[in-house]
N, C-alpha and C positions, 0 to 999 in steps of 0.2 A: 736290529733284526732286519733281514732282507728277504724279500720274496721274489722269485723269478718264475714266470709261467710261460710255457711254450706249447703251442698247438693244443690248447684245451678249449673246448666249446668254440666261441667266436674269437678267442684271443690267440693271435699267431705268436706274439712275443710281448712280454711286459715285465718291467722291473719296478719294484717299490721298496723304499726304505721306510722302516717303522722305528721311530725314536720315542714316540709318545702318542701323538695324535696325527693320523694321516687322513686327509680329506680328498676324496675323488669327486669332482663335479663334472657335470655334462648332461647332455640330452638323454631322453629315454632310449633304451635299447642300444647303449654304447658299451656294455660289458661291465658296468660298475658293480652290479650285484654278483656277477660271476667271481670277481676278485674276493668279495666277502665270503662267498660259499667255499672257495678254495682254501682260504685262511681258516675258516671254521672246520672244514672237513680234515684238513691237515692236522690241526692241533688235537681234535677230539678222536681221530683215528690212531694217532701216535702216542697220545697221552697214556702213560702207565701201560704201554702195550705188553711189557713182560708179564705183568700181573694178568692181563687179559688172556694171554696165551695159556698161562697156567690154569686159569679158570675154565678155558675151553677144554683142556685135557681132562680136568676134573669132572666137568659135566658129561663128557663123552664116556668116561669110565663109569659114572653113575648110571648112564643109560644102558651100558653093557651089563652092569650088574642087575639092573631092574629087568631088562629083557630076559636075562638068563634065570633069575630067581623068582620072578613074579609068578604067583599062583595061576593067574589067568592072563595070558598074553594079550587078550582082547582089551584088558584094562588099559594097556599102553596105547593101542591104536585108536580106541574109541573114547578115551578119556584123557586127552592131552592136558586138560586143566590139572588133573591129579598129578601127572608127571611133572609139570612145571612147578606146582606147589611143593612137591617133594624136593626137587633140586634146590628151590629157593629156601625152604624152611629147614630141611634136614642137611643141607650141604655142609654146614659147619661140623656136624657130628661125624658124618662119614668121611670128611676130608682127612681124618686121622688114619684111615686105612688105605689110602691111595698110594702110598710109597711102599710097594711090595718088594722085599729083599729076596725072598725065595718062596717055594710052594708051601712050606710050613707056616710062614707068616701069612700067606694067602689064605690058608685054611682057617687060621685063627681069625683073620679079618672077616672072612665070609660069614663065620658064625656070628660075629658081632653085628655084621651088616644085616643079617636076617632078623636080628632082634630089633634093629632100628626101623626096618620097613614092615615088621610084623609078618614075615613070610618064612616060617621055620618048618614047613612041611616038605621041603625039597631035600632029597638025599644028596649029600655032597660026594658024588662018586669021583673016582680018579679021572674019568673021561671029562666030566663036567668041570673039574678043577683045571685040567689041562686046557680045555677050551677057553675058559675065562682068562687063564694065565696068558695064553697066546694073544687074545684080543686086546688085553690091557697093555701088553708089551708092544703090540702093533701101534697103539696110540702114542706110546713114548718114543717110538722110532720115527715118527713124522717130524721132519726138520722144522725148527721154530720159524724159520723164514717163510716156509710155505703157509703156515697158519697166520703169520703176520700179514702176508699179502692178501689173504682172503678177508681178514678183519678190516684192513684198510679199504679194500675194494668195496666191501659192504657199505661202509659209511659214505663213500663217494657216490655209489650208485643210489643210495637213499636220497642224498641231498641233491644230486643232479638228475634224479629220475632216470637213471641208467644211461644217460647221454653225457659221457665224460670227454671222450676224444673230440677232436676238431670236427665240425660239421661241414668243412670245405675240403679237407684233404685226408689222406690215410696215414699220415706220419704219426709216430707215437707221441703221446702227450707227456710232458715232463714238468715236474714241480721241484724247485730247489728252495729250501728254507734254511737260511743261515742264522744260527742262534749261537751266541757266545763264540763266534768265529769258527763254529763247526757247521759243515754243510750236510743237510739232510736231503736226500733225493728220493722221489717217487716217480715211477714211470707207468704209463697205461698204454695198452694197445688193444683195439677192438673192445674198449670199455672194460678191460681186465687189467688188474695190477700185475705187471710183469717183472718189476724190479724195485727194490728198496735199498737205501743206504742210510743207516742210523748210527753215526758215531757218538750221538748224545741222546739221552732220554728226555722227552718232554714231560714236564710235571704240571704245567698250568693248563687250565681249561679255557675254552672259547665259548662265549655266549653270543648268539645271533638273534637279533630282534628285527623281524621283517615287516610286521604289521601289528598295530595295536590290538587287533582282534585275537592275537595269541593269548591275551589275558583269559579268554574263555577256557583255555586248556587247564588253568589252575584249579578248576572245579573237579578235575580228575586226579588231583595231587595225591590222594590217599588210595587210589584204585590200583591194586597190585597187578591187575591184568591188562592195564592200558597198552603197554608196549608189547605185550605178548599177543594181543588181538591184532594190532596193526601189522600189516605186511611190511610196511616201510616206516622207518623211524624218521621223524621230522625234527627240526630244531627245537620245537616245544617239548618233545620227549626228552631230549638231552637236558633242557632247562629243568624239567620236573625231577630228573635224576639228580641234578646238582642241588636242588632245593632239599631233597631227601637226605643227600649226603651231608649237607650243611648242618643237619640236626646233631651230628656228632661233634660239632665244635663245642669247646668248653664255655662255661659261663663267663670266664674271664675274657675270652675272645669276644663274646657278645658285648660285654660292658665296654671294652676298649673300642669296638667298632661303633657303638652308639655315640660315644663321646666324639669320635672323628666325624660322624655324620650329622652333627647338630645343624650346621649351616645348610646342608643339603635337605634335611627334613623340613626346615623352615621354608626353603624355596619351593619345595613340593607343596607344602601346606598353603602357600599363597595362591596356588593354582587349584589344588584339590584339597579344600579345607577339612574334609571329613576323614573318616578312618575306614580301613578295610578289615573285615572280620569274617569268620566262617559261621554259617548258621547251623541249625541242628542236623541238616543233611550233609554238612561238610562243604557246601558251596560257598563261594566268596560273595559277600555283599558289601555295599558301600553305605556307611552311616554318616549322616550329617545333621547338625542341630536344626530342628524344625521339620525333619522328616518323620512321618508317622511310623514308618517301618524302613528297614534297610532296602536299598535299591540293588537289585541283582546286577552284577557287573556287565551282563549282556546288554542291559538297558542304559548304561553310561554313554555319554557322547564319546565319539571316537577320539577326540582330542584329550578328554579326561582319561581315557584308557591308556594313552601314551604315557602320561605321568603316573597313572596307577600301576602300570607294568613295572616301572622302575621302583616304585614304592614297595610293591610286594616282593620284588627281588631283593631289595635292601633289607626288608623286614625278615627275610628268610636267610640272611647272611650268606648269600651265594658267592659274592666276590671275595677273592683272596688277593693278596698283594701280587702284582705283576701278571694277573690274568689278562685275557684278551676279550674286548667287547666290540662287537660289530653291529652298527646301526645303519640299516638300509633305508635311506631317504626318510628319516624320522620326522621331517617337517611336513610331510604330505598332508596330514589332516589338521595342521595347526595354523591358527590365525597368526599373522606376523608378530604380534605382541608375545604370544606363547612360544613362537619360534625362538625369540630372544631368550626367554627364560629356560627353554630346553637346552639351548647352546651353553648357557651359563652352568646348568646342571651337569652337562657332559664334561665340561672343563674341570669342575670341582671334583667329579668322580675320578678323573685322571690324577688329580693332585692327591686325593686321599689314598687311593689304592695303587698308584703308580701303574695304572693300566696301560696296555697297548690298545689304542682305540682306532678303529677304522670307521669313518663316516662317509656315506655317499649322499649327494644332494644335487638338486637342480634349482635351489632357491637362493637368490641373491641376499635376501634378508638373513637366512640362516648362515650362509657363508660369511657374511660380514660380521654377524654376531660371534661366530667362532673366532674370527680374527681378533676382534676387539677384546673378548673375554680372555683369549689366550695371552694377549699382552697384559691385560689387567692382573691376571693371576700368575704371570711370569713363566708361562710354558710355551711362549711363541718360539723359543729357541729349539723346542722339540716337536714342532708342528710342521708337517710337510703338506704340500698341496699339489694335486695332479688334475689334469683336465682329460676327459675321455672323449674320443671322437670315433666316428666310423670312417674307415678307408676301404671302400668296396664292401666285401663281405666280412671284413675283419674289424675288430675293435683295437684302437691304438690309444696309448696313454703318454702324456707329456708331463714331466715334472715342471711346475711353475712356481715353486717356493720362491718368494721374493718378487714374483711377477704375477700376482693374482689378478692384475688388471686384464690379463688375457681371458680369464674366466668371465669377468664381468662384461667384457666386450661381446663375447659370444652369447651370454645370457640376455644382453640388451637387444639382440637382433630381432626378436619378435616385436619389441616395442618400436623399433625402427620401421618394421613392416607396417604396423598399425599407423604410425605417423605418415608414412607414404600414402597409405590408403585414405587416411583422413584428408590429406592435402589434395589427393586426386578427386575426392568427392566434393571438396570445396571448389575446385577448378571446374568441375562439370556442372555446377549450378547455373 
């Protein structure tokens, strides 16, 4: 897989090859996180996009029918919770009536629909039927590409907080993702998606972990209104969706996954020896031998949360083969010893699920641990390394696979500065 980014945020041009594990190292504010967000947004906006378009049409038709047939229109404007609940809970029932062939089918469907929503006091006049017929057909006439662009744009705007295009020039931003030798293209101008090219459908999900404190969001796992209340969807919202969807996996899938994860669970247990469970309120707590009661995950050390996040994700069977995992500076809150264990854990995850993994880091301990464990587990041949630097107002990236000494040299510069300062202090005595 190959990713090319042009004129997006602080990146003027960048190219990355993903074969298994890709590591981007560099100072703060050099565009590393931007690459991860582009990869995350691309996969999750394009994943199963045909199904998403169909769902958008279905939801719009449901709204048309609700607005036309509701006994009290104020119910729709003043009680959005009820509308959302209806679309979520009753969508499967009314989906059967959304393919109208002619007005006779429409009349029959409308009668069934009134029974579903409990609104049978409206007379189905010819004018009312014609009005509904035209509105529903208008929904079907909207080009699929127009809906796709809006859906893609929404994801990118949420993840980039509505700042997608370059912050230094007015050229259009372009993303090119090559998968199975097919080139997928997305273009933005004025933070709007203006063009897409999709010769292949993406089926795999991308998981983005930016901070260990994201574990707090798991306490809302069973809250059906979470993403409805939030104006913007954040990576944690997608993760919660993935966890819910994973409940549909078969017991056989779960058994096979547990067998594959034995070594990984042992490694996590070395760091976080307890277990995560839900209390009577549905919130996650951490239980360990010797504790009088479970510890709320909010009160865990930040380093423990890092391993706890992966533990909960694995316990909920989120990962499928060949998914994408993006870890943004995962070593930040970890002692060097735990950085080594985390690097080993990441390498093992890649081997088990054949994941495409993007790691960003500015730690020499973590970087070297990734190199060593990649060799130990035989994935060094599918591991690429890049260094991120600032050039003026832009972020630039250089591939240094096979030459990671360049990264260590730049990471050593602060120590060189301290040594010079220490020497100067000695000379001034």
